[in-house]
C-alpha positions in Angstrom: 13.3 147.7 -56.0 9.6 148.2 -56.8 7.5 145.2 -57.8 4.0 145.2 -59.2 1.1 144.0 -57.0 -2.1 142.9 -58.8 -4.1 144.2 -55.8 -3.2 147.8 -56.5 -5.0 150.3 -58.7 -3.1 152.8 -60.8 -4.1 156.2 -59.6 -1.7 158.3 -61.8 -2.9 157.2 -65.2 -5.8 155.5 -67.0 -9.5 156.0 -66.9 -10.5 157.7 -63.6 -14.1 156.5 -63.6 -13.1 152.8 -64.0 -10.1 153.0 -61.7 -12.0 154.8 -58.9 -14.8 152.3 -59.1 -12.3 149.4 -58.9 -10.7 151.1 -55.9 -13.9 152.2 -54.2 -16.0 149.0 -54.5 -13.9 147.0 -51.9 -13.9 150.1 -49.7 -17.7 150.2 -49.9 -17.9 146.5 -49.2 -15.5 147.0 -46.3 -17.6 149.8 -44.8 -20.7 147.8 -45.1 -19.1 144.8 -43.5 -17.6 147.0 -40.7 -21.0 148.5 -40.0 -22.4 145.0 -40.0 -20.4 144.3 -36.9 -22.6 146.8 -35.1 -25.7 146.0 -37.1 -25.5 142.3 -36.2 -25.0 143.3 -32.6 -28.2 145.4 -32.7 -30.2 142.8 -34.7 -29.3 139.9 -32.4 -29.9 141.8 -29.1 -33.1 143.4 -30.5 -34.5 140.0 -31.5 -33.2 137.9 -28.7 -32.5 140.2 -25.7 -35.3 142.8 -25.9 -35.6 146.5 -26.7 -33.7 147.7 -23.7 -30.6 145.8 -24.8 -31.1 147.2 -28.3 -31.2 150.7 -26.8 -28.0 150.0 -24.7 -26.0 148.9 -27.7 -27.5 151.5 -30.1 -26.9 154.5 -27.9 -23.1 153.8 -27.8 -22.6 154.5 -31.5 -22.2 158.3 -31.2 -20.1 157.8 -28.0 -17.7 155.4 -29.6 -17.4 157.8 -32.6 -16.6 160.7 -30.3 -13.8 158.7 -28.5 -12.1 157.2 -31.6 -12.4 159.9 -34.3 -9.4 161.9 -33.3 -7.1 158.9 -33.8 -9.0 157.7 -36.9 -8.3 161.2 -38.3 -4.6 160.6 -37.9 -4.9 157.6 -40.3 -6.1 160.1 -42.9 -2.8 162.0 -42.4 -0.8 158.8 -42.9 -2.8 158.1 -46.1 -2.0 161.6 -47.6 1.6 161.6 -46.6 2.3 158.2 -48.0 0.3 158.9 -51.2 2.4 162.1 -51.8 5.6 160.1 -51.5 4.3 157.5 -53.9 3.5 160.2 -56.4 7.0 161.5 -56.1 8.5 158.0 -56.1 10.4 158.7 -52.9 11.1 155.2 -51.5 12.9 156.3 -48.4 10.0 158.6 -47.5 7.6 155.7 -47.9 9.7 153.5 -45.5 9.8 156.2 -42.9 6.0 156.8 -43.1 5.2 153.1 -42.8 7.4 152.8 -39.7 5.9 155.9 -38.1 2.3 154.9 -38.9 2.8 151.5 -37.3 4.1 152.9 -34.1 1.3 155.6 -34.1 -1.4 152.9 -34.5 -0.2 151.0 -31.4 0.1 154.1 -29.2 -3.3 155.4 -30.4 -5.0 152.1 -29.6 -3.8 151.8 -26.1 -4.6 155.4 -25.3 -8.2 154.8 -26.5 -8.4 151.7 -24.4 -7.5 153.6 -21.2 -9.7 156.7 -22.0 -12.7 154.5 -22.7 -12.5 152.6 -19.5 -12.5 155.8 -17.4 -15.1 157.9 -19.3 -17.7 155.1 -20.1 -20.0 155.5 -17.2 -19.7 159.3 -16.7 -20.1 160.1 -20.4 -23.2 157.9 -20.7 -24.7 159.5 -17.6 -24.0 162.9 -19.0 -25.9 162.0 -22.1 -29.0 161.3 -20.0 -29.0 157.6 -20.7 -32.1 156.1 -18.9 -31.3 154.2 -15.7 -32.9 151.0 -17.0 -30.3 151.1 -19.9 -27.3 152.6 -18.2 -25.7 149.5 -16.7 -25.9 147.5 -20.0 -24.7 150.5 -22.1 -21.6 150.9 -19.8 -20.8 147.2 -19.9 -21.0 147.2 -23.7 -18.7 150.2 -24.0 -16.1 149.0 -21.6 -15.8 145.6 -23.2 -15.9 147.0 -26.7 -13.0 149.3 -25.8 -10.8 146.2 -25.2 -10.7 145.8 -28.9 -9.6 149.4 -29.7 -5.9 148.7 -30.0 -6.7 146.1 -32.7 -9.2 148.5 -34.3 -6.4 151.1 -34.7 -4.0 148.6 -36.1 -6.6 147.7 -38.7 -7.5 151.3 -39.5 -3.9 152.6 -39.8 -2.8 149.5 -41.8 -5.7 149.8 -44.2 -4.9 153.5 -44.7 -1.3 152.5 -45.7 -2.6 150.0 -48.2 -5.2 152.4 -49.6 -2.3 154.9 -50.3 -0.7 152.2 -52.4 -3.9 151.6 -54.4 -4.9 148.4 -52.5 -8.4 148.1 -51.1 -8.9 144.4 -51.7 -6.9 142.9 -48.9 -8.3 145.1 -46.1 -11.7 143.9 -47.4 -10.6 140.3 -47.1 -9.5 140.9 -43.6 -12.9 142.4 -42.7 -14.7 139.4 -44.3 -12.8 137.1 -41.9 -13.6 139.3 -38.9 -17.2 139.6 -40.0 -17.7 135.9 -40.2 -16.2 135.5 -36.7 -18.5 138.3 -35.4 -21.7 136.8 -36.8 -21.0 133.3 -35.5 -19.9 134.4 -32.0 -22.9 136.8 -31.7 -25.3 133.9 -32.3 -23.4 131.5 -30.0 -23.0 134.0 -27.1 -26.4 135.5 -27.2 -28.7 132.7 -28.3 -26.9 129.6 -26.9 -25.4 131.1 -23.7 -27.8 134.0 -23.1 -25.0 136.5 -22.6 -27.0 139.5 -24.0 -25.1 142.8 -24.3 -21.9 141.2 -22.9 -21.9 138.5 -25.6 -22.2 140.9 -28.6 -19.4 143.1 -27.1 -17.0 140.2 -26.7 -17.8 138.9 -30.2 -16.9 142.3 -31.6 -13.6 142.5 -29.8 -12.6 139.0 -31.1 -13.6 140.0 -34.6 -11.4 143.1 -34.4 -8.5 141.0 -33.3 -8.9 138.7 -36.3 -9.0 141.6 -38.8 -6.0 143.4 -37.2 -3.9 140.2 -37.2 -4.5 139.7 -40.9 -3.7 143.3 -41.8 -0.5 143.2 -39.7 0.7 140.0 -41.5 -0.1 141.5 -44.9 2.0 144.6 -44.2 4.8 142.4 -42.8 5.0 140.4 -46.0 4.5 143.4 -48.4 7.0 144.2 -51.1 9.6 147.0 -50.6 9.4 149.9 -49.9 5.9 149.3 -48.4 6.9 146.4 -46.1 6.5 146.8 -42.3 9.8 146.1 -40.7 9.1 145.5 -37.0 12.6 146.5 -36.1 12.2 149.9 -37.8 8.9 150.7 -36.0 9.2 154.0 -34.3 8.5 157.7 -34.7 10.4 159.6 -37.5 10.1 163.2 -36.5 9.6 164.7 -39.9 7.0 162.1 -41.0 5.1 162.3 -37.7 4.9 166.1 -38.1 3.4 165.8 -41.6 0.9 163.1 -40.5 -0.2 165.3 -37.5 -0.5 168.4 -39.6 -3.1 166.7 -41.8 -4.4 164.1 -39.4 -5.1 166.2 -36.3 -7.5 168.7 -38.0 -9.3 165.7 -39.7 -9.5 164.0 -36.3 -10.7 167.2 -34.5 -13.3 167.5 -37.2 -14.5 164.0 -36.5 -14.5 164.5 -32.8 -16.5 167.8 -32.9 -18.8 166.3 -35.5 -19.4 163.3 -33.2 -19.8 165.7 -30.3 -22.7 167.4 -32.1 -24.3 164.0 -32.7 -23.8 163.1 -29.0 -25.8 166.2 -28.1 -28.5 165.1 -30.6 -28.4 161.6 -29.1 -28.9 163.2 -25.7 -32.0 165.0 -27.0 -33.2 161.7 -28.6 -32.7 160.0 -25.2 -35.2 162.5 -23.7 -37.9 161.0 -25.8 -37.5 157.6 -24.0 -36.3 154.1 -24.6 -38.6 153.6 -27.6 -37.1 156.6 -29.4 -33.6 155.5 -28.6 -34.2 152.0 -30.0 -36.0 153.4 -33.1 -33.2 155.8 -33.8 -30.6 153.0 -33.4 -32.5 150.8 -35.9 -32.8 153.6 -38.5 -29.2 154.7 -38.0 -28.0 151.4 -39.3 -29.1 152.3 -42.8 -27.7 155.8 -42.5 -24.4 154.2 -41.7 -24.6 151.9 -44.7 -25.3 154.9 -47.0 -22.6 157.0 -45.3 -20.0 154.3 -45.9 -20.6 154.7 -49.6 -19.9 158.4 -49.3 -16.8 157.7 -47.1 -15.5 155.1 -49.6 -15.5 157.6 -52.4 -14.1 160.3 -50.1 -11.2 158.0 -49.2 -10.8 157.3 -52.9 -10.6 161.0 -53.6 -8.0 161.5 -50.8 -5.8 158.7 -52.1 -6.1 159.6 -55.9 -5.6 163.3 -55.2 -2.7 162.6 -52.9 -0.7 160.7 -55.5 -1.6 163.1 -58.4 -0.8 166.1 -56.3 2.6 164.6 -55.4 3.1 164.0 -59.1 2.1 167.7 -59.8 -0.9 166.8 -62.0 -3.5 169.3 -60.8 -5.8 168.9 -63.8 -6.2 165.2 -62.9 -6.8 166.2 -59.2 -9.8 168.3 -60.4 -11.2 165.5 -62.4 -10.8 163.1 -59.5 -13.0 165.3 -57.3 -15.9 165.6 -59.7 -15.8 161.9 -60.6 -15.9 161.0 -56.9 -18.8 163.5 -56.4 -20.9 161.9 -59.1 -20.3 158.3 -58.1 -20.9 159.0 -54.4 -24.2 160.8 -55.1 -25.4 158.0 -57.3 -24.3 155.2 -54.9 -25.6 156.8 -51.6 -28.8 158.0 -53.3 -29.7 154.5 -54.5 -29.4 153.2 -51.0 -31.4 156.1 -49.6 -34.2 155.5 -52.1 -34.3 151.8 -51.6 -34.7 152.0 -47.8 -37.3 154.8 -48.1 -39.4 152.8 -50.5 -39.2 149.6 -48.4 -39.0 151.2 -45.0 -41.0 148.8 -42.9 -39.5 145.7 -44.4 -36.0 147.1 -43.8 -36.7 148.0 -40.2 -38.4 144.7 -39.4 -34.9 143.1 -39.4 -34.1 145.1 -36.2 -37.4 145.4 -34.4 -41.1 144.3 -34.4 -42.1 146.7 -31.6 -44.8 149.1 -33.0 -43.6 152.1 -30.9 -40.0 151.6 -31.8 -41.0 151.2 -35.5 -42.8 154.6 -35.5 -39.7 156.5 -34.3 -37.5 154.6 -36.8 -39.8 155.6 -39.7 -39.6 159.2 -38.7 -35.8 159.1 -38.8 -35.8 157.4 -42.2 -38.1 159.9 -43.9 -36.5 163.1 -42.3 -32.8 162.1 -42.3 -32.0 159.1 -44.5 -34.0 160.4 -47.5 -31.7 163.4 -47.9 -28.4 161.9 -46.8 -26.9 162.0 -50.3 -26.5 165.8 -49.9 -23.6 165.1 -47.5 -21.6 164.1 -50.5 -21.1 167.8 -51.3 -18.9 168.6 -48.4 -17.3 165.1 -47.8 -16.0 164.8 -51.4 -14.9 168.4 -51.7 -13.2 168.3 -48.3 -11.4 165.0 -49.2 -10.1 166.8 -52.3 -8.6 169.6 -50.2 -7.0 167.1 -47.8 -5.4 165.2 -50.6 -3.7 168.5 -51.6 -2.5 169.1 -48.0 -5.3 171.4 -46.9 -6.7 169.8 -43.8 -7.5 172.7 -41.4 -9.7 174.5 -44.0 -12.3 171.7 -44.4 -12.2 171.1 -40.7 -13.2 174.7 -39.9 -15.9 174.7 -42.5 -17.4 171.4 -41.2 -17.3 172.5 -37.6 -19.0 175.8 -38.4 -21.5 174.6 -41.0 -22.4 171.4 -39.4 -21.4 171.0 -35.7 -22.1 174.6 -34.4 -25.5 174.7 -36.2 -26.5 171.3 -34.7 -25.6 172.3 -31.2 -27.5 175.6 -31.6 -30.5 173.7 -32.9 -30.5 171.3 -29.9 -30.2 174.2 -27.4 -32.9 176.2 -29.2 -35.3 173.2 -28.9 -34.4 172.5 -25.2 -37.4 173.1 -23.0 -39.9 173.3 -25.8 -42.5 170.8 -27.0 -40.5 170.1 -30.1 -41.4 166.9 -32.0 -39.0 164.1 -32.8 -39.1 165.0 -36.5 -38.3 168.6 -35.8 -35.3 167.7 -33.8 -34.0 165.5 -36.7 -34.6 168.2 -39.3 -31.2 169.8 -38.5 -29.4 167.0 -40.4 -30.5 168.0 -44.0 -30.2 171.7 -43.1 -26.6 171.4 -42.0 -25.7 169.2 -45.0 -26.8 171.9 -47.4 -25.1 174.8 -45.6 -21.8 172.9 -45.2 -21.8 171.6 -48.8 -22.3 175.0 -50.3 -19.5 176.5 -48.2 -17.1 173.6 -48.9 -17.6 173.7 -52.7 -17.0 177.5 -52.9 -13.9 177.2 -50.8 -12.5 174.3 -52.8 -13.0 176.1 -56.1 -11.2 179.2 -54.7 -8.2 177.2 -53.4 -7.9 175.1 -56.6 -7.8 178.2 -58.8 -5.1 179.7 -56.6 -3.0 176.5 -56.8 -3.3 176.3 -60.5 -2.2 179.9 -60.9 0.9 179.2 -58.7 1.8 176.2 -60.9 1.5 178.1 -64.2 
């Protein structure tokens, strides 16, 4: 029997603007808090362990994204499949999806742990990480990867709760983990002088705390959403559906991260100051991007339920509401940081050379980041309707291939740091136009088929 939960948002009826905001605000807060794990790491090492430690932690961001994005993409598949079953009110399908997703999260986490341990040093070397940073960067990545099984439990569990309309309790779990992370960072680095090792260990412990809370929430959830440990295992039909949607989303994330890895490699060629400056500015890009991602996740969940309920007109409205809200939200952050750029960056560094590189990245990349809403939101709408390969191909072609071509074109030239970073706004525009046109075409075809 279904029972109401006050933490859930009604996605199938009511005012879309209000309901999406209620749904997205905890997601935004969760994204900000999750990014704060890394930002606190960077701020603490930058202030108390020096700019080399800052570069060592900062250069791992694109590497970690490359390693984990395939499996994070699978959680998108779980989100869509469960949301469709909820829209159809198929309780048995919901139970099978929860059991399959739980098993998938554990397998994914341990695979990530093993992969990261083996590729840490070779991958960082391949990226041209300077020798004076390499040892610390490798240490950070290897310790960080110990928390990946718990990270996957949290991500997959949060995806299940989002499908049900619940974004509050994942946020509460992150708050608990965030508090632990901040306290342990300060203790390990300032009190015990552990440097890069200290911030990595603190992040692992914080991931364990957040994952344990999400696991317990799911174990105590009402039927049919409850996680029954005895039922955990792969249901063939549900796994196939999750993989059909999740694998393209994950591949997109991996290829997207790969293009950023190549850009990071080009940034590394400018030296340690450029690496540290880019890492400092990237924190604010991440905060803004989490606003976009929050509304994209909202669009996936809302569209998934309404598509399952065969309400295509509401699916269309969901996409445009998500687009407007994400542009406003991310644009406000972009503008605020650009206007108070030096004050914002002083949190992470006081080094003049590092500051100069960070300012370039803020004015060339961050100022235009709101444009990315165009393809993220439109692609989320397509995934909610079961079209996952299409937005993947568009994003790979419009964003990733162009970025790789740009880096290779500039290799061996006297290109400036700002010219290297210019590829970000260019690819956002190209990909956004292509995604919106494709989404309009597919939506018209679906509506004609339903008439």
